[in-house]
TIVO-2410 file (N, C-alpha, C; in nm, 3 decimals):
# residues 74
REC num residu      c1      c2      c3 atome chaine
REC   1      X   1.554  -1.397   0.731     N      A
REC   1      X   1.412  -1.419   0.723    CA      A
REC   1      X   1.342  -1.285   0.704     C      A
REC   2      X   1.246  -1.283   0.614     N      A
REC   2      X   1.164  -1.165   0.590    CA      A
REC   2      X   1.034  -1.182   0.669     C      A
REC   3      X   0.997  -1.080   0.746     N      A
REC   3      X   0.875  -1.085   0.825    CA      A
REC   3      X   0.786  -0.968   0.785     C      A
REC   4      X   0.659  -0.998   0.760     N      A
REC   4      X   0.559  -0.898   0.725    CA      A
REC   4      X   0.463  -0.883   0.842     C      A
REC   5      X   0.455  -0.762   0.900     N      A
REC   5      X   0.368  -0.735   1.014    CA      A
REC   5      X   0.238  -0.670   0.966     C      A
REC   6      X   0.125  -0.731   1.004     N      A
REC   6      X  -0.007  -0.679   0.967    CA      A
REC   6      X  -0.082  -0.647   1.097     C      A
REC   7      X  -0.109  -0.518   1.124     N      A
REC   7      X  -0.177  -0.482   1.248    CA      A
REC   7      X  -0.328  -0.508   1.241     C      A
REC   8      X  -0.391  -0.507   1.358     N      A
REC   8      X  -0.535  -0.526   1.365    CA      A
REC   8      X  -0.609  -0.397   1.330     C      A
REC   9      X  -0.559  -0.284   1.377     N      A
REC   9      X  -0.623  -0.155   1.356    CA      A
REC   9      X  -0.550  -0.074   1.249     C      A
REC  10      X  -0.622   0.013   1.179     N      A
REC  10      X  -0.556   0.101   1.083    CA      A
REC  10      X  -0.480   0.213   1.157     C      A
REC  11      X  -0.390   0.278   1.087     N      A
REC  11      X  -0.323   0.396   1.141    CA      A
REC  11      X  -0.424   0.511   1.137     C      A
REC  12      X  -0.393   0.625   1.201     N      A
REC  12      X  -0.491   0.734   1.209    CA      A
REC  12      X  -0.550   0.781   1.076     C      A
REC  13      X  -0.477   0.766   0.965     N      A
REC  13      X  -0.533   0.811   0.837    CA      A
REC  13      X  -0.631   0.712   0.777     C      A
REC  14      X  -0.656   0.599   0.846     N      A
REC  14      X  -0.754   0.501   0.799    CA      A
REC  14      X  -0.697   0.389   0.716     C      A
REC  15      X  -0.567   0.391   0.690     N      A
REC  15      X  -0.504   0.284   0.612    CA      A
REC  15      X  -0.438   0.182   0.704     C      A
REC  16      X  -0.422   0.062   0.653     N      A
REC  16      X  -0.348  -0.042   0.723    CA      A
REC  16      X  -0.208  -0.044   0.665     C      A
REC  17      X  -0.108  -0.046   0.749     N      A
REC  17      X   0.029  -0.051   0.702    CA      A
REC  17      X   0.086  -0.190   0.726     C      A
REC  18      X   0.156  -0.240   0.626     N      A
REC  18      X   0.228  -0.365   0.639    CA      A
REC  18      X   0.375  -0.328   0.646     C      A
REC  19      X   0.438  -0.364   0.757     N      A
REC  19      X   0.581  -0.340   0.773    CA      A
REC  19      X   0.655  -0.465   0.732     C      A
REC  20      X   0.748  -0.449   0.639     N      A
REC  20      X   0.830  -0.561   0.594    CA      A
REC  20      X   0.971  -0.541   0.646     C      A
REC  21      X   1.028  -0.646   0.704     N      A
REC  21      X   1.160  -0.634   0.765    CA      A
REC  21      X   1.269  -0.605   0.662     C      A
REC  22      X   1.242  -0.625   0.535     N      A
REC  22      X   1.343  -0.600   0.432    CA      A
REC  22      X   1.308  -0.485   0.338     C      A
REC  23      X   1.190  -0.419   0.359     N      A
REC  23      X   1.146  -0.324   0.256    CA      A
REC  23      X   1.060  -0.210   0.311     C      A
REC  24      X   1.080  -0.169   0.434     N      A
REC  24      X   1.001  -0.057   0.487    CA      A
REC  24      X   0.857  -0.095   0.509     C      A
REC  25      X   0.765  -0.006   0.469     N      A
REC  25      X   0.624  -0.034   0.488    CA      A
REC  25      X   0.541   0.017   0.370     C      A
REC  26      X   0.425  -0.043   0.354     N      A
REC  26      X   0.331  -0.004   0.249    CA      A
REC  26      X   0.193   0.011   0.313     C      A
REC  27      X   0.111   0.101   0.257     N      A
REC  27      X  -0.023   0.128   0.312    CA      A
REC  27      X  -0.131   0.072   0.219     C      A
REC  28      X  -0.242   0.027   0.280     N      A
REC  28      X  -0.352  -0.032   0.206    CA      A
REC  28      X  -0.485   0.019   0.261     C      A
REC  29      X  -0.587   0.029   0.175     N      A
REC  29      X  -0.715   0.084   0.220    CA      A
REC  29      X  -0.796  -0.009   0.310     C      A
REC  30      X  -0.771  -0.140   0.303     N      A
REC  30      X  -0.844  -0.235   0.388    CA      A
REC  30      X  -0.747  -0.336   0.449     C      A
REC  31      X  -0.791  -0.398   0.557     N      A
REC  31      X  -0.708  -0.501   0.620    CA      A
REC  31      X  -0.694  -0.622   0.528     C      A
REC  32      X  -0.800  -0.656   0.455     N      A
REC  32      X  -0.791  -0.767   0.360    CA      A
REC  32      X  -0.685  -0.741   0.254     C      A
REC  33      X  -0.678  -0.617   0.204     N      A
REC  33      X  -0.574  -0.582   0.106    CA      A
REC  33      X  -0.435  -0.598   0.168     C      A
REC  34      X  -0.422  -0.556   0.293     N      A
REC  34      X  -0.293  -0.567   0.362    CA      A
REC  34      X  -0.254  -0.714   0.379     C      A
REC  35      X  -0.349  -0.796   0.420     N      A
REC  35      X  -0.323  -0.939   0.437    CA      A
REC  35      X  -0.287  -1.005   0.304     C      A
REC  36      X  -0.361  -0.972   0.199     N      A
REC  36      X  -0.333  -1.031   0.067    CA      A
REC  36      X  -0.192  -0.994   0.021     C      A
REC  37      X  -0.154  -0.868   0.040     N      A
REC  37      X  -0.018  -0.826   0.003    CA      A
REC  37      X   0.086  -0.905   0.081     C      A
REC  38      X   0.067  -0.917   0.213     N      A
REC  38      X   0.165  -0.987   0.296    CA      A
REC  38      X   0.180  -1.132   0.253     C      A
REC  39      X   0.069  -1.199   0.226     N      A
REC  39      X   0.074  -1.339   0.182    CA      A
REC  39      X   0.143  -1.350   0.046     C      A
REC  40      X   0.104  -1.266  -0.049     N      A
REC  40      X   0.166  -1.270  -0.182    CA      A
REC  40      X   0.315  -1.240  -0.175     C      A
REC  41      X   0.354  -1.138  -0.097     N      A
REC  41      X   0.495  -1.102  -0.086    CA      A
REC  41      X   0.575  -1.214  -0.019     C      A
REC  42      X   0.517  -1.277   0.083     N      A
REC  42      X   0.585  -1.388   0.150    CA      A
REC  42      X   0.602  -1.507   0.055     C      A
REC  43      X   0.500  -1.535  -0.026     N      A
REC  43      X   0.512  -1.643  -0.124    CA      A
REC  43      X   0.623  -1.616  -0.225     C      A
REC  44      X   0.632  -1.492  -0.272     N      A
REC  44      X   0.737  -1.456  -0.368    CA      A
REC  44      X   0.874  -1.469  -0.302     C      A
REC  45      X   0.888  -1.419  -0.180     N      A
REC  45      X   1.016  -1.430  -0.109    CA      A
REC  45      X   1.055  -1.577  -0.093     C      A
REC  46      X   0.959  -1.660  -0.057     N      A
REC  46      X   0.985  -1.803  -0.039    CA      A
REC  46      X   1.029  -1.867  -0.171     C      A
REC  47      X   0.964  -1.831  -0.281     N      A
REC  47      X   1.002  -1.884  -0.413    CA      A
REC  47      X   1.144  -1.844  -0.451     C      A
REC  48      X   1.190  -1.730  -0.400     N      A
REC  48      X   1.326  -1.683  -0.429    CA      A
REC  48      X   1.428  -1.738  -0.330     C      A
REC  49      X   1.384  -1.831  -0.246     N      A
REC  49      X   1.477  -1.897  -0.154    CA      A
REC  49      X   1.491  -1.833  -0.018     C      A
REC  50      X   1.414  -1.728   0.010     N      A
REC  50      X   1.420  -1.664   0.141    CA      A
REC  50      X   1.317  -1.726   0.234     C      A
REC  51      X   1.351  -1.733   0.362     N      A
REC  51      X   1.251  -1.771   0.461    CA      A
REC  51      X   1.160  -1.651   0.480     C      A
REC  52      X   1.030  -1.673   0.490     N      A
REC  52      X   0.935  -1.563   0.505    CA      A
REC  52      X   0.828  -1.603   0.605     C      A
REC  53      X   0.781  -1.503   0.680     N      A
REC  53      X   0.674  -1.525   0.777    CA      A
REC  53      X   0.584  -1.401   0.780     C      A
REC  54      X   0.462  -1.423   0.826     N      A
REC  54      X   0.365  -1.314   0.838    CA      A
REC  54      X   0.323  -1.308   0.984     C      A
REC  55      X   0.339  -1.192   1.045     N      A
REC  55      X   0.299  -1.169   1.183    CA      A
REC  55      X   0.171  -1.086   1.181     C      A
REC  56      X   0.062  -1.144   1.236     N      A
REC  56      X  -0.069  -1.079   1.229    CA      A
REC  56      X  -0.120  -1.052   1.371     C      A
REC  57      X  -0.158  -0.926   1.394     N      A
REC  57      X  -0.213  -0.889   1.524    CA      A
REC  57      X  -0.361  -0.925   1.530     C      A
REC  58      X  -0.401  -0.991   1.637     N      A
REC  58      X  -0.541  -1.027   1.655    CA      A
REC  58      X  -0.617  -0.919   1.731     C      A
REC  59      X  -0.749  -0.935   1.740     N      A
REC  59      X  -0.835  -0.841   1.811    CA      A
REC  59      X  -0.798  -0.832   1.959     C      A
REC  60      X  -0.733  -0.936   2.012     N      A
REC  60      X  -0.692  -0.938   2.152    CA      A
REC  60      X  -0.558  -0.869   2.175     C      A
REC  61      X  -0.499  -0.815   2.067     N      A
REC  61      X  -0.370  -0.745   2.078    CA      A
REC  61      X  -0.250  -0.837   2.070     C      A
REC  62      X  -0.270  -0.967   2.060     N      A
REC  62      X  -0.158  -1.061   2.049    CA      A
REC  62      X  -0.117  -1.077   1.903     C      A
REC  63      X   0.014  -1.090   1.884     N      A
REC  63      X   0.068  -1.112   1.750    CA      A
REC  63      X   0.090  -1.261   1.731     C      A
REC  64      X   0.048  -1.312   1.616     N      A
REC  64      X   0.063  -1.454   1.585    CA      A
REC  64      X   0.142  -1.468   1.456     C      A
REC  65      X   0.223  -1.573   1.450     N      A
REC  65      X   0.313  -1.594   1.337    CA      A
REC  65      X   0.259  -1.701   1.243     C      A
REC  66      X   0.263  -1.671   1.113     N      A
REC  66      X   0.216  -1.762   1.009    CA      A
REC  66      X   0.325  -1.778   0.903     C      A
REC  67      X   0.323  -1.890   0.832     N      A
REC  67      X   0.419  -1.909   0.725    CA      A
REC  67      X   0.370  -1.840   0.598     C      A
REC  68      X   0.441  -1.858   0.489     N      A
REC  68      X   0.409  -1.789   0.363    CA      A
REC  68      X   0.275  -1.833   0.303     C      A
REC  69      X   0.221  -1.945   0.350     N      A
REC  69      X   0.090  -1.992   0.303    CA      A
REC  69      X  -0.021  -1.951   0.399     C      A
REC  70      X   0.012  -1.867   0.497     N      A
REC  70      X  -0.080  -1.821   0.602    CA      A
REC  70      X  -0.125  -1.936   0.691     C      A
REC  71      X  -0.039  -2.035   0.707     N      A
REC  71      X  -0.063  -2.146   0.801    CA      A
REC  71      X   0.007  -2.112   0.932     C      A
REC  72      X  -0.060  -2.133   1.043     N      A
REC  72      X  -0.004  -2.099   1.174    CA      A
REC  72      X   0.125  -2.173   1.204     C      A
REC  73      X   0.215  -2.103   1.272     N      A
REC  73      X   0.340  -2.163   1.317    CA      A
REC  73      X   0.336  -2.176   1.468     C      A
REC  74      X   0.391  -2.284   1.520     N      A
REC  74      X   0.392  -2.306   1.665    CA      A
REC  74      X   0.492  -2.216   1.734     C      A
***
């Protein structure tokens, strides 16, 4: 399974980093850009037959898991 982690806060340089369990990490200028990348990458992974999930940190510091369509998982 490929998991994409999207934090709530940017790193000290002001960018948001998306950590991918299969591909290191990438930096983005906005959280929306980071989220869009994670969703797009998860959709591509799913189309190639891989299980994919997106882990998103909320303002409360909790991480929540979503599928490749950004639908919440129980």
